[in-house]
N, C-alpha and C positions, 0 to 999 in steps of 0.2 A: 553427640558423639556417634560417629559412623566408622566401623572398622573397614579399612581398605585392603590390608594385606596382613597375612600371618605367615611367618617363616620360623621354623623350629628344627632343632636337631637333638637327638638323644632323649626323646620323651617316651615315657611308658604309655603303652596303648596306642602309639602312633607309629607311622613309618619312620625309618631312621632319619629321613630328611624330608620335610614338607615345605611347600610354598604355595599359598592359596591367595588368589585375588578375589575379594568379596564385592558384592553389590547389594543394592536394596532387595528386599523380598525374602522369601522363605528358602534358606540354604540348608541342605541336608549334608552332614558330614558322616559318612558311613565308616564306622570303625572296623578295621580288619583284625584288630587284636583286642584282648580284654584289658581292662585297667585304665583306659583313658578317661580323662575328665576335662571337659572344656571349661567348666566353672572354676575348678581348682587352678587351672592354668591361668585364667584371667585374674583370679584372686592373687596368685603369686606374682603376677606382673604388676598389677595396678594398686595393690594394697600391701606392698612389701614392707611398709612400716609396722604392720601387724605381725607379731611373731607367729609363724605358721610352719608346719612340717612340709618342706618342699622335697625332701629326699624321696618320698613316695612317687614323685612325678618323673624322676629320672629313670630311664630304661635300664634294665639289667645289663651290665657290661659296659655301659657308657660312663665315662669319667665325670661328665658334667652335662647338664641340659642347657641349651642356649635357645632363647626365644626372642624374636623381633616382631613388634606389632606396630603397624602404620595405620593411623586413624586421623579423622577430621574432627576437630573439637567444636564446641558450641560457638567459639569465636570465629569460625570459618577457616582457621589456620590448620595446616597439616603437620602432624607430629609423628615422631618415631620413638618408640620405647624399646630399648634393647637391654636384656638382662640375662645373666647367668643365674640359674635357679639356685637360691641359697647364697648368692654372692652379690656383687655390685651390679649396678645398672645405670643407664644414662637415658635421660629424656631430652630429645632434641626437637627443634622446630625448623620447618623448611623456610629458607629465605626466598621470597618471591623473585628477587633480582637475580641471584646466582643459581637458584635451584638446589642449593646444598642445604643439608641439615646442620644447623648450628646448635651446640649444646645449650640446654637451659639449666639443668641441675643434675647432680649425681647423688644428692642426699635423699634418702628414702622418705623421711618425714616431710621434707620440703616438696618432694615430688608428689606425694599423696595430696598435700594441700593444694598444689598447683593444679593437679588433675581435677580436684573438686571445684576450685574457684574459677578456673579459666576454661577447662575442657567440659565441665558439666557432669562429672561422674558423681553419682550419689555415694553415700557411705556404704561400707561393705555389708553391714547388716541389712540396710534397706534394699540394696541391690539383690542380695540373695533371697530375701523374704518376699519382695514384691516383683522383681523383674527377672528372676531366674527360676527355673524349675529343676530342682536338684534332688536326686534320690535321698531318701531318709528324712525329708522335710514334710512329707504328707501328714495330715492330721492323724491318720490311722497308724502311723509309725512313731508318733510321739508318745511320751509318757505324760499323762494329763496331770498327775500329782506333782506338786512342787518338790524340787530337790531340797533335801534337808540342809538347813543352814549350818555353817561351821559351829561346832560345839553343842549343837542341839540334836538329840536323838529323835527318831521317828517312833510314834506309838505303834505297838504291835497289835495285830488283829485287824479285822476289817472295820471300815467306817461306813455304814450304809446310809448315812444321812444324805449323801449326795446322789443316791439312787432314786430317780423319779419313779413314781408309781403310776401305772396306767389307769388304776382305778380312781385316782384323785383328780384326774383331768388336768387341764392346762389353764393357767391364769396369766394374763399379760404376756403371752408368748413364751413363758417359761414353765417348766414342769413344777407341780406343787411339791413342797418340801416335806419329807417324812420326819417324824420325830427321831432324834438320835437314839440308836439302840444302846450306845455306850457313851454316856455323857462325859465321864473323865477323859476318854480318848478324844472325844470331840473338843473338849476344852484344851487338851494338850496340843491338838492340831491347830486350834485357834491361836495359841501362843506362837506357834511356828509361823503361821500365816501372817500374824502381825509383825513378827520379826522380818519376814520376807518383804512385807509391805514397806517397812522402814528402809530395808536395804534397796528395794526398787526405787523408792523416792530419792534416796541418797544417790543412786546410780543416775537417775534423771538429772538431779542437780549437778552432779559432777560432770555428766556428759555435756550439759548446757555450759558449764564453766569451761570445760575442755574445748568446746567449739569456739567460745570466745577467745580463749588463749591461742588456739590455732589461727584464728583470723588475725589476732594481734601479731603473732609471729610472722604470718605471711605479709601483713602490711609493713611491719618494721623491716622484714628481710628484704623488701624491695630496695631500700636505700643501701643495705649491705650488699645485696646482689649487684647494685649499680657500681659499687666500688670494685667488687670482684670482676665484673664485666669490663670495666675500664682497665683494670690491671691486666686482664687477659688480652684486651685489645692492644695495650701498650707492649706487652711481651710479643704478641704476634707481629706487630708493626716493627719492633726491634729486630726480630728474627728475619722478617722479610727484607728489611733494609740491609741487613748483614749479608743476605744471600744475593742481593742485586749488585752487579759490578759498578764501581765508581771510577771516574776518570783518573783519579790519583792511583788507584790500584792497577790500572792498565797502562800507566805512564803516558796519559793523554792530557792535553790542555783542559783546564777547567771549563772553558767555553766551547767544548766539543759539540755540545747540543746546538749552540748557536751556529757553529760552523756547518754542522749537518743541515741546519735549516737554510743556510745560504748556498748549499751545494747546487741545487737546481738553478738558482738565479746566476751563480757563477758559471755553470755549464752553459746557460743560455747566452750570457755575455761573451763567453769564449766563441761560441758558434757564430754570433753576430759579427764579431771582429774578424773571424776567418772569412766570412762571406764578403765583407767589405774589402778585405785585402785581396781576395780572389778577383773581385770585380775590378779593382785597381790594376791588378797584374794583367788581366786580359786587355784593359784599356791601353796600357803603355807597351805591352809586349805582344800585341796581336800580330805585328809584321815580322817577317823573317828576312834578315840581311845575309846574302851570299856574296862576299867581297873576294874578287879575283885580283891577282897581281896587276899592276898598272900596264905592264908590257903586253898583257893579254887583252887589253881594252881596244877594240877596232877603231873607235873614233880618235883615240889618242895616237895610235899608230898612223892613221891616215893623215892627221894634222902634221905630225913630225915628218912623215914621208914627203908630203907636198912642199913643206918648207925647205927641206934639204934639196929636193929636186929643183925648185925655183931658184935657190941660191946657186946651185951648181950650174944650171943652164945659163943664168945671167953672166956668170964669170967666164964660162966656156965660150960663149958666142961673141964675146968682144964688147968694146965700149958701147956700141949701138944697142946692145941688149942688156946693159947693166940695169936698166929700169925693171927688167924682169925679176931682178933679185928682191925687189920690193914685195913681191908676192909671198915671200917667206914670212912676212910679218903677220898677215891674217892666218896663215897656216900654222905658224908656231903659237899664235894666240889661241886658236881652236884647241891645240894640244894642251896649252897651259890651262884653259878653262876646264877641259875634261880632267886634267890632273888635279885641279883644285876640287872638283866635284868628287873625284875618287878619294881624296884626303878627307872630305866631309863624311863620306860613307864609311871610311875606315874609322873615323872618330865615333860615329853613331854606333858602329858594331861594338867598339870597346865600351861605350856607355851602356849598351844593352846587357852585356855580361855583368857590369857592375850593378845595374838595377836588379837583375835576377838574383844576384847574391844578397842584395838589400831586402827583397821580398822574402827570401828564404830566412834571413835573420829575423825579420819581423814576425813571421809565422812561428818560428821556434820560440821567440820571446813570449808570444801569446800563450802557446801551449805550456811553456815552463811556468809562467805566472799562474795558470790554472792548476797545474799539478802541485805547485807549492801551497796553493790555497786549500786543496782538497786532500792533500797527502795524509793528514792526520785522520780525516773522515774515512778514507779508504782503509787505513790501518785498523781503525776501530771496527769497521764492518768485517774485516777479515778475522780479527780476534774474536768478535762476538758471533761470527757465523751468521750474519744477516745479509740479505741480498739487496737492500735498498736503504738510502738515507732515511726514508720515512720510518722504517722499522727501528733504525737506530734512535731516531728522535723519540719514538713511542717508548722504547726501552728506558731511556734516561728520564723521560717524563713520568713514567711509573715510579721510578726511584724518587724523583722529586715529590710526587704525590704522597708516597709512603713516608718520606721524611716529614712532610707537613702533618700527616696524620699522626705520626709518632709525637711530634711536638705538641699537637692539640691534645692527644690522649694523656700525655704526661702532665700538661697544664691542668686539665680537668681532674685528673687523679690527685694531683697535689692539692687542688682546691677542695675536693671532697674529703680527703684525708684530714685536712685542717678544719673541716666544718664540724662544729660542736654537735650539730644535730645527728650526724652520722655516728659519732662516738656514743651519743645517747641511745641511738637505735641499736647499736651493737650490745650495749649493756641491757637494754630492754629485751632483746632476743634471748640473751643468756638467762635473764631472770624468768622470762616466760617459759623457756624450755625446762628450767628447773622446776617450776610449778607443774608443767606437764608431766614430768617424771614422777612427781609425788602423786598426782591424780591417777596416772596409769598404775602406779603401785597399789593405790587404794582400790581402783577398779578391779585389779587382779584379785585382791582379797574378797571383793564382793562378787566374784565370778559365779558363785552358787545361786545368786538371785537373777535368774534369766528371764522371768516373765514380766510383762508390763504391769504397772501399778494398778491400772483399772481392772485387769483380769484378776489380780490378787484380791482387790477390794470386792469384786463380785463374789468370789469364793468365800471371803470372810462373811459377807451378808448371808450366804446360804448356810454356812456353819452356824452362825449366830441364830438364824431362824430355826434351824433344826434343834438347837439346844433349848431355845424358848419353847418350841413345840413339845419337847420331851419333859420340860419342867412345868407345863400347864397342869392344873388340877384335872383329875380323871373326868369330872363332869364336863369340862370344856373340850376334852379330847374327842376325837371322832370315834363313834362306836365301833368296836372291833367287828370285823366280818365274822359271820357264823362259821363254825368249824365245819369242815367238809364231811359229808356223809361217808360212812365206811364203804369202800368200794368205788367211790366217785373218783373220776380222774383228777389228778393234781395239776393245777395251772403251772405253766412254765414260769420261772422267775423273770422279772423285768430285766432287760438288758442294762448293763452299767452305763451311766451317763458319761459323755465325753465333754471336752471343752470346745466352745464355739470358736473356731479359728479366725473368724472374720474381724472381731474387734482389734486383735493384735495386728492383722494385716492392714486395716484402715489406719490404725494409729501410727504404723511405721511410715506411711506415705502422706499423712496429713500435712506435714511441713512442706513437702514438695509441691502439694497442690494449694498451699497457703489457705487451708481450710480446717474446720473442726470435724469431728467424727460425724455429726448429724448431717452437715452439708456435703461432706464427701460421700457418705452413704447414699444420700439422695441423688448424687451425680452418677454413682457407679452401679448401685444395686439394680435399677431397671435394666441396664444392659447385661448385667450378670445373669438376671433371670432369663433373658433370651438365650444366652449361651447355655445355661443349665437345661432349659427346655429342649435345646437342640441335641445335647449329648445324652439326655435321658428319655428321648422320644416322648417328651411332654409329661412324663411321669411326675417330675418335679418341675413346677412352673413358677408360680408366684413366690416372690421373696419380699419380706418386709423387714425393716431394721429400725430399732429405736435410737434414741439420742446417744446411747453408748456404743452403737455399732452392733449390738447383739441382734441376730437374725432369726426369723421364724419362716418356715417353708410350708407351703400348701401341698399336702400329699393326698393320695386317694383316701386315706384314713382320717384326714382333717389336718389342722395346723399342728406342726411339730417344731419345737425349738431345735436349732442347729445342733446343740450339744446332745440331744436325744436321738439324733439320726444314727443309722447304722454307719460303721466306719467307712464303708465304700461310698455311701452317699455324701458323707462329710468331705471326703476327698474330692468328689465331683463338684461340690459347692465351693470348696477352696479353689479349685482350678478355674471355675467360672468367674469368680470374683477377681482372681489374679489376672485372667485374660482381659476382663473389663478394665481393670486398673491400667494394664499395659496399653490398651487401645486409647484410653482417655489421656494417658500421659504422653502418648505419641503426638497428640494434638498440641502439646506444649513444648516438647523438646525431643531431639533425636537421641536414641539410646539403643544399643544392640541388646536384644532380649535373648538370653542364653537358655536353651533347653538341653539339659544334660541327663535325660531320662528316656528310657525306651517304653514307658507306660505299661510295664509288665503287670502292674496291679489291676489293669482293666482288661475286660474281654476284647477280642479282636474287633467286633463291630463298634465298640466305644472308641477304640484307638483310631479307627478310620474316621470317625466323626471329629475326634480331637485334631487329626491331621488337617481336616477341612478348616477348622477354626484357626490353626496355625497358618494355613495358606491365606486365609482372609486377613489375619493380623499382619502378614507379610506385605500386604498392600499399603499398610500404614507405617510400618517400621521395619527395621532389619531384624530378622529372626534367624538365629544360628542353632541348629539342632544336631547334637552329636549322639549317634545311636548305632547299634549293630543290627537293628531291625530294618526290614525293608517294607514295613507296613505303610509308611507314608511316602515312599519313594516316588510314586506316580504324581504326588501333589506338589513336590518341591519345584521351585523356580530354578534352582541350580543344585547339582549334586557333585560331591568330591569324595573319592575314596582316600581315607587317611589311615 
């Protein structure tokens, strides 16, 4: 999982509105106000199925806090998680085709299971303990004694059996056990520890069963989600079809799409016909006829004049000249021929006018036929406000596609709803959720048992050893030290022993590494020793761990068990092992490491060294550090004021 973007409004300790684009590396978020918490924000977003107080995250004066988180999951997909703090939320996945985020689920429990199974998010406890640095979780800030079990009282008075004695030395990496000063109190504590052990074992068993139920719910819910998804697709398709115009609604022919498809071919046919008609028109109407009246034709007038003159001359000159009258025959013949030609030209002129009208009629007929063919298409284009028949075809093609999708979705939905396996899955989900509720209720009752079983077993061994040491005969007991001389300085009491924080840390992450404590310790401890040497200037160097994950450190005074270290050194050991775990896990999966602490427990030189380690860790993974301090500002790969 890699966080890509964080957008939020109305959050306590942050600006009124923020939007940050993240990348790999060490990112420093410098808080301008007090009260902000990056871990609590991530917890409220990704673990909303766990009851948590989110009211403290909302800024004063803001009615509601809104957060949006965009991230890339282990499966390579991009997700967006949007939530109103204390309210509902939606997990959506980006569709590669459209680029839009499509909803996955709005159920908090299903969302948490999806984030764990598909995105690669660890459980809340493991995330906080191993992959987040949060104030209040340092070993020096914890109460080492177990919390009293419900219904059982704590013994009064001190119980020095767990205080190591420097005079007795060390054995097997652990401080030697002193005899119990108050055996009844130790026995009472032993009863409580055994009750806590039973509770811790029951918690482990219930948690194992709960994980199985969650997996079963997730697997069975896949079929139920498929039905819901098909139903949603059918509803969306129905709404989309209803919004798309239909030919009947527009008063258009049902085959309007086919007519639109023929629009271009019809237009081409019309243009071809008009081109052929124009060529024919030019062929037959290329000549121009100017017809004058016959009496204005000179050849006709000349022929008539010669004929009249010859006839008149022959009659006037007498019988001897009558033959001259015969000349009127060719003269009148010439006039007759020219008159016949004139009549032909007159007929041709009349035929030209008729042919021109014929061509005009044919042109009008071609245009009218085209308009009748495409009239409905043009009307549809005007109504739908599209500029081309292609857009009209695409519009109705989309409707046809949506109608087919609607038919397919309804058919698949009907088949799934009639499938007995789906009904069985729905019953199985209901039963598993009922069992989950019962287990959650029992886990709430066992909330007082917060420590791992192996830690409690280790303390039981110590208490039992201290009781046995106190009950030994005096001869077997170690000779008491001589009383100090009068006036001699009194030795300072040995510091109270703490709990080794490393076994619990390794135990929390053993499942993620698919390993046991011994193998995980062998993987992590050498690297942690290098980190610890770096931040303590080699004052604490070598670290060894046994099969239970219990650690011993080499100090200038010699080997010391982790539980016997001063609180400040235990914090540094805890930090070194946690950083080593983060680095090793980054080789297996991507996960944003959250640092929600300004390291005020440590002196400034140590904080600077810690900043260098975070800078180095940023080369392997995404490190997000929220702080008001500027101690590590120069080391950050990116810095944002929030």
